[in-house]
N, C-alpha and C positions, 0 to 999 in steps of 0.2 A: 185858621184855627180848626181843631177837630174836637168833637165830643165822642168819647169812647163808651159804648154800652156793652151789654153782655154778649150780644150776637150781631151788633151793627156799629157803624161809625157814621156820624153826621159831619160832613165837610162844610165849613164856612169859608167861601173863597174870598181872597183879597180883591180889591177893586179892579186890578188889571187882569184877573183870571177870567178866561173865556171857556176853558175846557179843563176837565179833570182826567188825569191819566194814571196808570199804574199797571201792576201785573194783571189786575182784573179787567183791563181794557186792551191787553197786549200792547201796552204803552201807546205809541202813536197810531196804532192800527185802527182802534175804535174809540177815539176820545169822546168823553161824555160832555156835552154842552152844560155849562153851569153858570147860573146868574144869581143864585141865592143858596141857602142851606140845602144840602142834598144828603139823604140818608141811604146807605147801602148795607145790605146784610152779607155777613161772611161766616165761614165755618167757626165753630167754637174754638177758642184758644188760638185764633189766627195771628199770624205775623204778616203785615201788609206794608208794601212800599208804594209811594205815590208821589205825584208832582202836579203842578198846574201848567197850562199853556196860555200864553197871551194871545192877543188878536192876530199876531203874525205866526202863531203856532210854535213859538219859541218856548222851550220848557224853562221853568224857574221853580225854586223851592218854596215851600210854605214858610213865610217869614215868621209865623207864630209857633212853629214846631222845630225845636233845636235838635231833635233826635235824628241824626244823619244815618242813612242806610250804609251798610258795608258794601259799597259798590266800587270796584276798582276801575271802572270805565267812566261813570257819570258822577258829577258832584251834586246834582240837584235832587235826587230822590230823598224823601224823608220816610221815616218808619213809624208804624203804629203797632202796638201789641195789645191784643184783646185779653180780657181776663181769662186766666187758665194757660196762657202761653208761658212756657218755661224752657229755657235753654240751659242744659247742664254742660258746662265746659268739660272737655276730656281731661284725663289725668295729665298733669304737667310733668315733663321730664325733670329729673333731679340735676341734670347737667346741661350745658349748652349743646345745641344740636348743630353739628357741622354739615353744611351743604357746600359742595365744591362746584365752582363755575367752570364750564368748559366751552371751547369754541371749536368748530370744525369748518373746513372749506368744503361746501356742498357742491358736488358735481351735478346733482339733480337740479338744484336751483341756481347754481352759478353765483352764489353769495356766501358770505360767512354767516353761519348759524350758531346759535348758542343753546346750551342745555345745562341743567344743574343736576347734581347727583347727591342724594343722601345714601350713605353706605353704613349699615349698622356695624357695631364693633365685632359682633359675632359673625361667623361666615354666613353670607346671605344664602337663603334657600330658594328665594324667588326674586324676580325683578319686576317691578310695576312701572310701566311707561305711561306717563300722565300728560295729556294734552292741555293747552293753556297753562303751561308749566309755571310761569311767574305768578299768576293769580292763585294757583293751588299752593305754591310755595310761600308767597308773601301774605296774601289775603286769608286763605284758608288755613295756612300753617300746617299742612299735611305732614311734613317731616316731624314736627313736634308731636302730633297725634300718634304717629307710628312709634316714635321713641318712647312715649308714655306707655303705650300698650306693651312694648317690648319689656320695659322695666317691671310691668305687672305680670310678665310671662303669659300674656293672653294671646299673643300672635307669634308665629315663627319669624325669624329674622328676614326682613324684606328690604331690598334695595329699591329706592324710588328715583326714577329718572324723570325730571321735569323738562318737557320739550316745549320750547317757545316758538310759536309761528310768527310769520311776518304779515300774512294776509289770511286770517283764520277761516274766513268764509270760502275763499278760493281753495285753500289747502285741505280743508276738512270735507269738502263737497265731492266725495268720490274721486279724489285726485290721485292719479297714477304717479305723478311726480312726488307727492307727499308720501305715498306708499313706498316708493323706491328710497326716499330719504330715510324713512324709519327703518326699513328692512336692510338696506345695503350700506347705510352710513351711520345712523345713530346706534343701532344694536351692535354692529361690529366694533365701533369705537368704544362703547361702554364695556363690552366683554373683553376687548383687548387690554383695557386699562384696569378693570376690576375683576375680571374673570367671569365665566358663564355661571348660570344658575340652573337647577333642574326645571324650574317653572318660570314662565313669563306671563304677565297680565297687562291689561290696558284699562285706562280710566279716563273719563272726561265728562264734562257738563255741556248740555245743549248740543251744539254741533260737535263738540268733543266727544259726547256720548255716541253720536251718530258714527263718527269715524272709528271709534273704538269697536263698535259692533260690526262695522263693515270690514275692518281689517281682520277681526277674529273669524268672520265668515269665510274670508278668502284665504286665511292662513292658520287653520286650526292646528297645524303641526308646529307652529311657532308660538302661538298664544293659547293658554289654557283657561285663563280667568278674565272676566270682563266686569267692570263696574261702570254703570251709567247713571247720571243724575240729570233729570229732565231732558232726556235724549231727544234731539230734534228729529223725530221720525217722520215728519211731513217733508220729505225730500225725495227727489228722483234724479238720476243722472241726466235725464232729458229735460228736467224742469229748471228750477231756480227760485221758486217761491216757497220759503220755509214755513209759510202759513197754510198754503192751499195745495201743495203738491201731494200726489198720492203717497201712501205709506209703502213705498217700493221695497225698502229693506226688510220690513216685516214679511212681505210676500216672498222675498228670496229665501228667508229662513224657513217659511212654511213649506216651500216647494223643494227644499233640499233635505238630505238625510240628516238625522240628529247627529250633531258633532260632539266631540269630547270637550265641551265647554261648560263652565260654571259661571252663572250670572248673579250679580247683585244690581237691582234696578230700583230706582225711586223717582218720584216726581212730586210736584206741588199740586194742591187741589185748586189753586187760584192761578191757573195758567192754561194757555191754549193747547199744551201738549199733554194734558191729563188723559184724554180719551185715547190718543195714539199710544201712550205708554201703557195704559190698561190693556189695549189690544195686543201689544207686544208681549206683555206678561202672560196673557191668556194663551198666546201662541207658544210661549216657552213651556207652559203647563201642558198643553195639548201634545207637544212634541216630546215631552219627557225630560226636558233639561233640568238639572238641579239648579234652583234659582231661589232668590228671595226678592219680594216686591213690596215696597212700602210707599204710602202716600203721606204727605205732611200738610197741615193746614196753613200753607204759605204759597209763595209764588216762584217765579223764575229768577231766583236771586241767591246770593251767597249765604244768607242765613239758612235757607233751605238746605243748601249743599253742605255747609259746615256741619250741620247736625248729622249728616249721613256718612261722614268720614270714618269714624270709629266703627259703626256697624258694618260698613263695607269691608274694612280691613279684617274685622273679626269673622265675617262670613266667608271671605275668600281665603284668608291665611290664618285663621284661628287655630290654636292648639287643641 
């Protein structure tokens, strides 16, 4: 059970609960021992996801909170909304949105890979390549957000390609194989089927934000726009610890010339990536990149990222 106050939450653990976890503990990285009511303070209007761990450190949901989190990977997180939290859903399209499924035989990976394409009715002026494609397509419903903005004439026609990984950590962690897959397989297949566009962009959350920024740094002649959500900037090619690695990619941007890129970046205030994303945004400002940076009173979750879909499209492709 939870008691929600103006700026805090009191957690009442069930009998089997030994630890409290959530975005505010980096989940299982810093679990909080809990044996009785525990009150924690959060930003005003916060959206919070949490769960309990038993004596074996196995996660389980709060049995007294039916509010399930919008999590495509875990079933146990529950959600809390502090007073002042408000989610305004984007404009809903007036007609069904058609997203087409494709497969290709990847020489880079030696496997059959899949991707999905939303192609607007009007001739596309840009193509946005999105990592963690199925989650952005099904959980975040990015194609519907884009279609709604198109109907309001607020963005230019944008084609969206949802790329689905098999091992996202391995593929998004500065992987040359994944780079070859995107550049030499996905993009040619899409443009052969649908035609090229004058602009291309990249978008992703967490490690998907990392690989988006990395690919844009390496190929600014291919990509012009980048949207990152809670980008996992604590990563290094020589490391492997997404919590404690140095912020290698930020340093690479700092040490390189300013490239013809436009960025939309955002992160949650209740996650370990807040400071790294602040530093990345400061670097963009210092280097003179056109960019927008936004923080939300929430964590490393799809509620945070869903709220940023329309603003990202408007900033990168707005009329």
